[in-house]
C-alpha positions as CSV (number, residue, x, y, z in Angstrom):
1,M,-88.0,28.5,5.2
2,K,-84.3,28.6,6.2
3,K,-82.4,31.8,5.6
4,S,-80.1,30.1,3.2
5,T,-82.9,28.6,1.1
6,R,-84.6,32.0,1.1
7,R,-81.4,33.6,-0.2
8,L,-81.1,30.9,-2.9
9,V,-84.8,31.4,-4.0
10,N,-84.2,35.2,-4.2
11,T,-81.0,34.8,-6.2
12,I,-82.8,32.4,-8.6
13,F,-85.7,34.9,-9.0
14,V,-83.4,37.7,-9.7
15,E,-81.4,35.7,-12.3
16,I,-84.5,34.7,-14.1
17,A,-85.8,38.3,-14.0
18,L,-82.4,39.5,-15.4
19,I,-82.5,36.8,-18.2
20,I,-86.0,37.9,-19.2
21,F,-85.1,41.6,-19.2
22,S,-81.9,40.9,-21.3
23,I,-83.9,39.0,-23.8
24,I,-86.4,41.8,-24.1
25,M,-83.7,44.4,-24.5
26,F,-81.7,42.3,-27.0
27,A,-84.7,41.3,-29.1
28,P,-84.8,44.5,-31.3
29,I,-81.1,44.2,-32.1
30,F,-81.5,40.6,-33.0
31,L,-84.4,41.4,-35.2
32,A,-82.6,44.2,-36.9
33,L,-79.5,41.8,-37.5
34,T,-81.7,39.0,-38.8
35,M,-83.5,41.4,-41.3
36,S,-80.2,42.8,-42.4
37,I,-78.8,39.6,-43.6
38,Q,-81.9,38.4,-45.4
39,S,-83.6,39.1,-48.7
40,S,-86.8,41.2,-49.0
41,E,-88.8,38.0,-49.5
42,F,-87.7,36.8,-46.0
43,V,-88.4,40.2,-44.4
44,F,-91.9,40.4,-45.7
45,A,-92.8,36.8,-45.4
46,Y,-95.9,35.7,-43.7
47,P,-96.1,34.2,-41.2
48,P,-93.0,36.2,-40.0
49,K,-89.8,34.2,-39.6
50,I,-87.6,35.0,-36.6
51,F,-84.5,33.0,-37.3
52,P,-82.4,33.8,-40.4
53,R,-82.1,31.3,-43.3
54,G,-78.6,31.7,-44.8
55,F,-76.4,34.8,-44.8
56,N,-76.6,37.6,-47.3
57,I,-74.5,40.7,-47.3
58,E,-76.1,42.4,-50.3
59,N,-78.1,44.6,-48.1
60,Y,-74.8,46.1,-46.5
61,I,-73.4,46.6,-50.0
62,H,-76.4,48.5,-51.2
63,A,-76.4,50.6,-48.0
64,F,-73.0,51.8,-49.0
65,K,-74.0,52.4,-52.6
66,I,-77.1,54.5,-51.7
67,V,-75.2,57.1,-49.7
68,P,-71.4,57.7,-49.0
69,F,-71.8,55.7,-45.8
70,G,-68.0,55.3,-45.2
71,R,-67.4,59.0,-45.3
72,M,-70.4,59.6,-43.0
73,M,-69.2,57.0,-40.5
74,W,-65.8,58.7,-40.5
75,N,-67.5,62.0,-39.8
76,S,-69.5,60.6,-37.0
77,F,-66.3,59.0,-35.5
78,V,-64.4,62.3,-35.7
79,V,-67.2,64.4,-34.2
80,A,-68.0,61.9,-31.5
81,S,-64.4,61.3,-30.5
82,L,-63.5,65.0,-30.3
83,I,-66.7,65.9,-28.5
84,T,-66.0,63.1,-25.9
85,L,-62.4,64.2,-25.3
86,G,-63.5,67.8,-25.0
87,K,-66.3,67.0,-22.6
88,L,-63.9,64.8,-20.5
89,F,-61.2,67.6,-20.5
90,T,-63.5,70.5,-19.5
91,G,-65.5,68.3,-17.1
92,I,-62.5,66.9,-15.2
93,L,-60.8,70.5,-14.9
94,A,-64.0,72.2,-13.9
95,G,-65.1,69.3,-11.5
96,Y,-61.6,69.2,-9.9
97,A,-61.7,73.0,-9.4
98,Y,-65.1,73.0,-7.7
99,A,-64.3,70.0,-5.6
100,N,-60.8,71.0,-4.4
101,F,-60.7,74.7,-4.3
102,K,-62.6,77.6,-2.6
103,F,-62.9,80.7,-4.6
104,K,-65.2,83.7,-4.7
105,G,-68.5,82.9,-6.3
106,D,-67.9,79.2,-6.5
107,S,-71.3,78.2,-5.1
108,L,-73.1,80.6,-7.4
109,T,-71.3,79.7,-10.6
110,F,-71.7,76.0,-9.9
111,G,-75.4,76.6,-9.3
112,L,-75.6,78.5,-12.6
113,I,-73.8,75.7,-14.5
114,F,-76.1,73.1,-12.9
115,S,-79.2,75.0,-13.8
116,T,-78.4,74.7,-17.4
117,L,-79.3,70.9,-17.2
118,Y,-83.0,72.2,-17.1
119,I,-82.6,74.1,-20.3
120,P,-84.0,72.3,-23.4
121,A,-81.0,73.5,-25.5
122,E,-82.1,71.8,-28.8
123,I,-85.2,73.9,-28.7
124,L,-84.2,77.2,-27.3
125,L,-80.5,77.6,-28.5
126,I,-80.5,75.9,-32.0
127,I,-81.5,79.1,-34.0
128,P,-79.0,81.5,-32.2
129,L,-76.4,78.8,-32.3
130,F,-76.8,78.4,-36.0
131,Q,-76.6,82.2,-36.5
132,V,-73.3,82.2,-34.6
133,V,-71.7,79.4,-36.5
134,S,-73.0,80.8,-39.7
135,K,-71.4,84.2,-39.1
136,L,-68.2,82.5,-38.2
137,G,-68.2,80.6,-41.5
138,W,-68.4,77.2,-39.9
139,V,-71.3,75.7,-41.8
140,N,-70.3,72.4,-43.3
141,T,-67.3,72.1,-41.1
142,Y,-66.3,69.8,-38.2
143,Q,-66.0,72.9,-35.9
144,A,-69.7,73.6,-36.1
145,M,-70.6,70.1,-35.0
146,I,-67.9,69.9,-32.3
147,V,-67.2,73.3,-30.6
148,P,-70.8,73.9,-29.2
149,F,-70.7,70.6,-27.4
150,I,-67.2,70.4,-25.8
151,A,-68.5,71.4,-22.4
152,S,-71.2,69.8,-20.4
153,A,-72.8,70.6,-17.1
154,T,-73.4,66.9,-16.5
155,N,-69.8,66.1,-16.7
156,V,-68.9,69.0,-14.3
157,F,-71.4,67.8,-11.8
158,L,-70.4,64.0,-12.2
159,F,-66.7,64.7,-11.7
160,Q,-67.2,67.2,-9.0
161,Q,-69.2,64.7,-7.0
162,H,-66.7,62.0,-7.6
163,F,-63.6,64.0,-6.7
164,K,-65.3,64.9,-3.4
165,T,-65.2,61.2,-2.4
166,I,-61.4,61.0,-2.7
167,P,-60.0,61.4,0.9
168,R,-58.3,64.7,1.6
169,D,-55.5,62.9,3.2
170,F,-54.2,62.0,-0.2
171,E,-54.1,65.6,-1.2
172,D,-52.3,66.6,2.1
173,A,-49.8,63.8,1.5
174,A,-49.1,65.0,-2.0
175,R,-48.7,68.6,-0.9
176,I,-46.2,67.5,1.7
177,D,-44.2,65.8,-0.9
178,G,-44.1,69.0,-3.0
179,A,-46.6,68.1,-5.7
180,S,-48.6,70.8,-7.3
181,A,-52.3,70.9,-7.9
182,M,-52.0,69.7,-11.4
183,Q,-49.5,66.9,-10.3
184,Y,-52.0,65.8,-7.8
185,L,-54.7,65.7,-10.4
186,T,-52.7,63.9,-13.1
187,K,-50.8,61.4,-10.8
188,I,-53.2,60.5,-8.2
189,V,-56.8,61.7,-8.8
190,L,-57.0,60.6,-12.4
191,P,-55.7,57.1,-11.8
192,L,-58.2,56.7,-9.0
193,S,-60.9,58.0,-11.3
194,R,-60.5,55.6,-14.2
195,P,-64.0,53.8,-13.8
196,V,-65.7,57.2,-13.7
197,I,-63.8,58.4,-16.7
198,G,-64.5,55.2,-18.6
199,G,-68.2,55.5,-17.8
200,A,-68.4,59.1,-18.8
201,A,-66.6,58.3,-22.0
202,I,-69.2,55.8,-23.0
203,I,-72.1,58.1,-22.3
204,N,-70.6,61.1,-24.0
205,F,-69.5,59.1,-27.1
206,T,-72.9,57.5,-27.4
207,Y,-74.6,60.9,-27.1
208,A,-72.4,62.5,-29.7
209,W,-72.6,59.5,-32.0
210,N,-76.5,59.6,-32.0
211,M,-76.8,63.4,-32.5
212,Y,-79.2,63.9,-35.4
213,L,-80.9,67.4,-35.4
214,W,-77.9,69.6,-35.1
215,P,-75.6,67.7,-37.6
216,M,-78.5,67.7,-40.1
217,I,-79.0,71.5,-39.8
218,V,-75.3,72.5,-39.8
219,A,-74.0,70.0,-42.3
220,M,-75.7,70.5,-45.7
221,R,-73.2,68.8,-47.9
222,D,-73.3,65.0,-48.2
223,D,-69.6,64.6,-47.5
224,M,-70.1,66.3,-44.1
225,K,-73.2,64.5,-42.9
226,T,-73.0,62.0,-40.1
227,V,-74.2,58.4,-39.9
228,Q,-77.5,59.2,-38.2
229,V,-78.5,61.4,-41.1
230,A,-77.3,58.8,-43.5
231,I,-79.9,56.4,-42.1
232,N,-82.6,58.9,-42.6
233,M,-81.4,59.4,-46.2
234,I,-81.6,55.7,-46.9
235,I,-85.1,55.6,-45.4
236,N,-86.2,58.4,-47.7
237,A,-84.4,56.9,-50.8
238,E,-85.7,54.5,-53.3
239,S,-85.0,51.6,-51.0
240,S,-87.5,52.9,-48.3
241,N,-89.6,49.8,-48.7
242,N,-86.5,47.5,-48.4
243,W,-86.2,47.1,-44.5
244,G,-83.2,44.7,-45.1
245,I,-81.1,47.7,-46.3
246,I,-82.5,49.9,-43.7
247,M,-81.6,47.5,-41.0
248,A,-78.2,46.9,-42.4
249,A,-77.5,50.6,-42.2
250,T,-78.8,50.7,-38.6
251,I,-76.5,47.7,-37.6
252,I,-73.6,49.5,-39.2
253,A,-74.4,52.7,-37.2
254,L,-74.9,50.8,-33.9
255,A,-71.7,48.7,-34.2
256,P,-69.1,51.5,-32.9
257,T,-71.1,52.2,-29.7
258,L,-71.5,48.5,-28.9
259,L,-67.8,47.9,-29.5
260,L,-66.8,50.9,-27.2
261,F,-69.1,49.6,-24.5
262,F,-67.7,46.0,-24.7
263,L,-64.1,47.5,-24.6
264,L,-64.9,49.8,-21.5
265,Q,-67.7,47.7,-19.9
266,D,-65.6,46.8,-16.8
267,L,-64.9,50.5,-16.2
268,F,-68.6,51.3,-16.8
269,V,-69.8,48.7,-14.4
270,K,-67.3,49.8,-11.7
271,S,-68.4,53.4,-12.1
272,L,-72.0,52.5,-11.5
273,V,-71.2,50.2,-8.6
274,G,-68.8,52.8,-7.1
275,S,-71.4,55.6,-7.4
276,G,-74.0,53.3,-5.8
277,L,-71.8,52.5,-2.9
278,K,-70.9,56.0,-2.2
279,G,-74.5,57.3,-2.5
């Protein structure tokens, strides 16, 4: 077999494999969307029907009636956005410091930060953390859901490794031109790091948006609960047997993260490709 023919066969095989994998990954979303726009008779029909017949938005209307879904969506948006900004801010500054400066104890402190990745925080820290926010009077507030998560060892490690790949010649040239460390960071490093920042933003926002345990514990009033808690409330409500309403709520909760990914997908793909090329 010629080399060009072998390359063509490999390409076709990879494309077919990717198409099959994409169908498998998209199938649950398609099923949820189909169930969300159909009546309960369609959902429980036998034999099961895959493709929808008609379009019904009553499930979405009922989802907003069962719980204050709009308010909970807003709570999740505020919490996820501020957590994302906080993680990017602290991660960039800490990563830049560890990548570009030498100071006493830098290796030790970086090792301690990195070691926190192995701590199951949601199991070990949730009780003392709740005691802290309770004494501060932060229960049922945005502060309780945001402040404990504005720093992340993952982001520090990610940005530190990325900033190390930027040639030192850029920093030397900036210093010769009289740029300070912060000017070099804001005018040279950050523009070169847009793909990594975009990828980190997607990951951090998705993580914060999908948080369930901590918001459920620290937000006891309905007007402060987040969208993931709202879905559980709908499941436990009188409509628990109506999977059309449950899937409608799921699609609503899923929409913001999908929208963010589609808006930043180019940066996300570039960050993955860049990290792969640089090892």
